[in-house]
N, C-alpha and C positions, 0 to 999 in steps of 0.2 A: 646409711640404711636403705634397704630396698623396700619400696611401697608395694603392697600386695595387690597388684592389678590382676584381673581375670581369675580371682581366687576360686570363684564358684565353678568355672570350667575345669580348673585344675583339680578341684576336689572331686568332680564327677569322674574325671580320668583316673584318679587314685582309687575310687571305689570300684571301678571296672577292673583295674589291675588287681585289687585284692580278691575280687570274685574269681579271677583266673588263677589265683595262687592258693587253692584250698589246702594244699599240703604243707603250708609254711609252719614254722615252729610256733606253738601256742604262746601268745603274749608278745609276739614280735611284729604283729600287724596292728596298726592304729588307724581309726577313722575319726576325723574331727571336722565339724562343720565350719561355716564361715565365721571369721573374726575370732577363731580360737576357742570358742565356747563349746564345752562338752555337755550336751544335754542328756546323755545316757549315763547317769550316775550309778547305775547298777553295776557297771563293770569298772568304774573308776576306783583307783586306790591312791592313797596319799604317798607321795615320794619324799623321803627325808633328804634334806640338803646336806651334803657332805663336802666341805671345803678342805683343800689341801694346799700347802705351800709347796710349789714345785721343788723337788729334791735337788734339782740342778741350780736353784737360785742361791744367792749368797745371803741367807737369812740369819747371819750371825749377829743378833741384836743383844743389847744389854738389858738385863732385867732389873738392875738396881742402880741407884744413883752413884755416879763416880766410878763404876766398875769398868767403864770403857766398852769397847766392842767385844763381842764374843769371838774368841780365838779357837778355831777347830783343833788346833794343836794342843789345846789346854786339857784334853782328855775329859775326866769326870767334871771338871769345873765348867767346861763349855756345855756339856750335856745338862747340868743343873741350871745354868743361866738360861739356856734356850727353853727348856721345859717349864721354867717359871715365868716366861715372858707372856705378856698379854697383848694380843693383836686386836684390831677392830676391822670388821667386815661390813661392806655395803653391797647391795645389789639392786639394779634398776633395769626396767624393761628395755630391751633392744628392738624387739619386733614392732613394726609400724604398719598398720593396715590403711587402706585407702579411704575407709569410712568407718563410722561406728565409734564405740567408746575407746577403741584402741588406735584411733587415728591420731597422728601427731606424736612427737617424741615424748618419752616419759618425763615427768617433772622431778628433778633431783632435789627440789626444795621440800618434797614430802617425806615423811617418815612412815614406817610400817603401819603404825596405828593412827595416822592422820585421817580425819574424816573423809577427805577427798580420795584416799587411796583404797577405794572399795575393791574387795576381792584381790588385793595385792596387785592391782593392774599396773601401777607405776613402780612402787617400791616393794621388793621381795624380802630384803634383809636390811635391817638397821636396828638401832636401839629401839626397844619397845616402850621407852618412856615418851612422854609428851614434850612438845617444844618448851613449855614452861618448866618442866622438871629437868630438862637438859640444860637450859639456860644458854647464855652467850659464850660460855667457856667450857662446855662439856663435850663429850664424844657423841657424835651422831651414829657412829658405827657400832655394830653388835660385838660385844666382848667375845673373843675366842682364844683358846689356849692350846698349845701343842699337846698331843697325847702319845705321839711316837716321834722318833728321830727322823722318820721319813717325811714329816711335815703335816701329818693329818691333824686337823683342828677339831675341837668340840666347842660348841657355844655355851656360854654361861648366862645365868639370869642377870638382869640389869641392876637390881637393888643390892645384892650382896657380892656379885661377880664371883660366886663360889659354886652354885648349884648348876649341874649340867641341864641344858634344855635342848629340845629338838625344834628345829624350824623346818618347814616343808614347803614344797611347791603346792599350788592349789588345784583342786579338781576342776574348777570352772575354766581355767586356762592352762591345760596340761601341755600344750604344744608350743606356746609362744616362748621366745628366748629372752634371757636376761644376761646382762653383763655383771661380772663380779669384781670387786675391788677390795684390797686390804691395805692397812697402813699401821705403822708403829711409831709412836711419838715418845715413848719412855715417859719421863716425868717433865718434859718440856712444858712451859707455861703456855696455855692457849689464851691469847689476848682477845681474839674475836673469831666469830664464825660467819661465813657468808655462804648461805645455801640457796643457790639459784636453780633455775630449770636446767641449765646446761652443765653446771659443775658445783662441787662443794670445796670450799677453801678455808683453811685455818691460817690465821696469823699467829705465829708462835715466837717465843723467846727461848734461846738455848744458852748453856754455859760451858759447852765443850764436853760434857759427860754423856750426852744423849746420842744414841745411834738412830738417826731418823731414816725411816724406810717407807716406801709405798710401791704399789704395783697392781696389776690386773690380770685376770685370766685371759689367755689369748683367744682370738676369734676362732671358732670351730671351722675347719676346712676339711676337704677330703684328704689332703696330705696329713693334716694333724691327726685325724682319726686313724689313718693307716699306721702312723708312727706310735701314737700313744694308746690307741685302742684297737690293736690288730685282730682281736677276737670278733670284732664286728665286721663281717664280710658281706652281708646281704645288701645288695645295691638299693633295693626299695626302702630299707630301713635307713640307710645312710642318706638317701635323697630326702626322706621325710625329716630327719634330724636337722639337716642343713637348710632345707627350704623353709619349714615351719619356724624354726628357731632363728633363721636369718643370721647364722653364725654365733648365736647366743646359746645359753644353757637352759634346758627345759626339763619338765617332768618326763616328757617323751624320751629325752636323752638319758635322764637319770635311771629310768626303768631298764635301760640297756647298759648301765654301768658308767655312763659318761658324766662325770662330775667336774666342777671347776678346779683346775690346778693354777693357783695364782703365782705369777712370776714377780716376787717382791724383791726389791733391790735397795741397797744403800744409796742414799741421796747425798751424803756428805763424804768428804775426804778425812782420813785419819792420819795424824802425825804422831810418831813415837820418837821421843828425844833420848839420845845417849850422849855422854860426855867422857872424854879421855884427857887426863892431865898430861901435858907434854913438857912441863917445867919441873925438874927435880930439885930446884934450888929454893922452892917455897912451898908452904902448905896452902892449898886452895880448897875452898868449899863453895858449892852452889847454894845460894840463899833462896832464890826464887826464879821461876821461869814463867813468863806469860806470852801469850800469842795475840797479836792484833788481828781480828777477823770480824766478819759480820755476826751479830748476835741475835738478829731477828729476821723474819721473812715470811713469805706466803707459801704454803704447801697445798697444792691441789691434790686431793685424795681420791676424787671420783669425777669423771667427766665423760660426756658423750664423745669427745675427741681425746683418744688415748694419749696423743702426743703432749697434752697439757699436764699429764700427771708428773709432778715433780716439785722442786723447791726453787723459789726465787728470792734472793736476799733483798731486804729493804732497810732503809735507815742508815745511820752512821755505823762505822766499825767501832768495836770496843775491845778491851783487854779481857781475855779468858785465861784463867790460871791453869798452867800445866802442873806445877808443883810449888808449894811454899814451905816444904820441909827441907831443912838444911841437910845437904849431902856432902860429906867429906870425901874428897877424891884421892885416889891412889895413883901413883905414877904409872903411866902406860897401861892402865886398866880401864876397860870400858864399863861405865856405870849407867844404868837406866834411870831416867828422871821421871818420876810419877807414872801415871797411866797414859795410854794413847789418848790424844785429844781429838774429838770429832768436830769438824768445822765445815761450814758451807764452802763448796768448791770455789776456788778463785785462781787467778793467774799469779798472785803473789801474796805472801804473808810476811809479817814482821815479828820476829821473836825478840822479846825484851828480857835480857838475862842479867840478874844481879848476883855478883859473887864477891867473896872476901878472900884476900891474900895476906898471909902472915909469914913471919920468919924469913923474909926476903933479906939476904945479906947486903949490908950497907958497904962494907969494905973488907979487905983481907984480914983485918984485925978481929973479925968475928962479930961486929956490931950489926944490928938488924933494924929495919924500918918498922914503924908502927903499922899494925894491920890496916890494910887499905880495902875499902868496899867500893866497887865500881858497878855501874849499870850501863850496859851496851845494847844497842838495837841492831839486830842482824836481819837483813832482808832475805827471805827464802823464795827463790824463784828458779825456774828451770830454763835453760837456754833455748830449747826447741819445742817446748810443750807447756801445757797448763796442768795444774793439779786436777785430778779427775774424781768423780764420785765412785765409791766402792773400791778405792785403792788405798792401801796403807803405806805411808812413806816413812822411811827411817831417816831421821835427822841426826847426824853425828857431828858433835862439836869437839874439836881438838883445841884445848885451852892451854895457852902459853902464858898465862898470867898477864902482867903488864906489857908483855911483848906482843900480845895479840891473840886472835882467835881464828880458827879455820873451820869452815862448815862444809859438810858433805851431805847430800840428800840422795837416797836410793829408794827403789820401789820394793815393797815386801808384802807378804801375807795375803790379804783378801784376793787380789787379782795379780797374777804374775805379770811382770813386765821387765823391760830392759833397765839397766842401771842408769841413773841420771845424777850428775854431780855438779857442784858449784863450789867456788871458793870466795871467802870474804877477807 
């Protein structure tokens, strides 16, 4: 962040410039004094905050437990899941002045209604509940739900999470910039929350059904404005948005139509299992498929350092259930096993597969063996790469009964990529 040195001299220069531009479009010129305080409240107006998930982001989240990821090829099903999803939004001051009450970085340990957060000087958007009401396992972010398929969100009240509410920038600091963050944890268990000045972290436990996501609105730059807001062409206005907001989002920017578009991304990899029976001499059914992976970790949902946003696994690995429903296989026919499982990204996983084989011929006289149930462990790894977040992998099992199993892994869906294969 850039410290506002020589602000008074620059402000005088801006005033002289405005005086020379008497024919500018009404409402497109702004004069603000030192430290971002607007003392002329007669012309001040409240700017409503409108947050959008960037339409180019991969925000295909799951709205209900066990439903897996949202698949955009699922048509109406995808649309319903997405529109029913609940995201959480946070916003903290980016602008730092050389002195006064806005000197020093904002404190991310504060909430919107914290006593120390006077005039929203540190926290602009969060839950409106108190620390005690949120507790150690609740959401600090403000609930927001999609209202269009283009990613536009509306805020909901904290108590019922049903009534729409408006949040706004404030009239006292109309020109200072704020950073915006959004996250989605589905129904993951929040074990603990660490809210520090520098960042907010949740320790969570997952079971493979949650699509964990987080992201932030990009820093405003001249290039960004020319690409996303091409209607803003006046250099003096662009300079003010960028200088005063220091790359963040402000009431000044909002009055010109510049609102945060949050680039939210999947933090986990998704694996989808398919099986094909290759042995026509026996009946084979899949009894259970599990995956050994990390089941807990820390997710940074807001930070002054954007590079910290993301998930870090912690603790030991455990078994997550892909399916425990018995599936009878047909010869040479590909069968899907359960729903896609969402797991923390890793370089290798281990699939634990339990299956039963019956009607296996004992000899040419027509006798058969008793049904045999077997459990095998299959390592899933790629020769030249690791599993990546935001990528769905197709795991194809070719089952030969007691003679063995062949595994193939390929990239599908969320993010396109080259085919990757392995054999076991």
